[in-house]
Structure formats: C-alpha cells, structure tokens
N, C-alpha and C positions, 0 to 999 in steps of 0.2 A: 148672767149668761146672755149672750148677745143672740137674738133667734135670727136664723136663715133659712130659705127657702131654694131649692134646687130644682132645676128641669133639666133634663139630657136629652139629646138627639143621636140617635145612634144609626150606624149605618147611611150616611150622607153621602152620596155619589160625587163631592166634589174634594178636590186633593186637600189634606190639613194645611199645606203651605197656603193655599189661597183663602182658606177659612181665617187661619189665623190674622191676615191683613184685616178682614172685618172685624175680628173680636178685637183687636188693639186700638180701633177707633171707639169703642163703647166702655172700656176697661174704666172702672172709677167714676163713671158718669151717674148722674142720677136718671132714674127710668124715663122721664120725659125728652131728656136730652138724647139718650140713647136709642128712643123711638125715632126720633126726627132724625137722626144722624143715618139710621139703616133704611128709613124711608127713602132718604135723597141720595143714597150710595148706589152706584151703577154696577154692583158686582153680583155674581149669581149666588153667592153665599149669603147676601142682605135679607133676601126672603124667609129662608128657612131659619137664619139667626133670629129675625123679628119673631117668629112664631115661638121659637124655643123661649124668648125673652118674656114675651105675653103668657107664657105657659108658666114660667117662674114667678109673675107676679100673682097669676092667679092661684098659683100655691101657696104663696104667702098670705094672700087674703082668706082664702078658704080653709087653709090647713092650721094655720100660725096666728090668725087673727092680727095681720099687722096692717097699718094704715099704707095703702096703695100710692098715697101721694109723699111719703117719706122714703121711699125705697132707692137704693142706689146699686150699681152693679158691683157687686163686692170682688166678685173672681170671675173669671171667663176664662176657659182655656179649650184647646183641642187635641186629640190624640188620635194617631192612626189605627184606623180600622183595618180588616183584612182587605188585601188586596187582589181584585181581580185580573187573573193572566190571561191574557188574549194573544194571538198570533197572528201576525201580517206578512202574508206572504210576499217575498222579493226576487230578485232575479236569481237565476241559475239554482232555482229548487231551494233556496234557503227559506227561513222562517225568523223574523224578527219578533222578539216578545216586545207586549204592549201592556203596560203594569196599568189598570184602572183604580187608581187609589179611593178609598172611603176614609169618613171620617167619623169621630165620636165626639160632638158639641158640649161642654157642660157650662152652665151658667147659675151662679149663685147670688141671690139678691138679699141685702141685710137692710135695715133699718136704721135711718141715722140716730 
C-alpha cells in the first residue's frame, strides 16, 4: 500500500476560486518544483499554500518515515468554508450584501 501524508488548512480568508488557481499550478509536481512555483507566484494564496505544503512534507517525514526528496503532490484541492456575511450601506437606506468567503485547503503528498 502506498503511504501518503496529509496537511489541511482550514478557514483561510481567501475565496476558494482564487486558491484553486494556485493549487492547479502545483498539482502532480514534485515537492521541490512546487515550492519553487509557489515562491515565485504573485498571488495572495501562494504563501498559505506554501506553508501547508511544508507541513505536509514535515508530516510525511516525521509520521510516515518517507524520504522528502522523493515526495510529490498527489492531491490538492480546496473546499468552501463558512461565508462571513457583511452589509454595505448604499443610497436610499438600502443595504447590499457582501460575502467574505473562506476556504479549506487540503494537500496530500505521496512517495514516488
């Protein structure tokens, strides 16, 4: 059976749609390439995703005795978290809804 290590980031205050763009860049890449891509990507989600990837690699090394040089990103996906609903006042006493979306990010690494 193939071993895998998982890291989850919950309640990230970035929209899932924006996080998905960053995750699509690193899916099925080896960890070194994924780290390089995330370090050079000018998106707000790249920092938290990089920390989650590093956490998954640390979990693989510490909990499953995997070699960190042979790891690759097997799965990475984002699910929507709870939505913070806010109100913006507009003309004539009306109120427009502002949805501040959150994300749950999951990264799974496996050994080659």
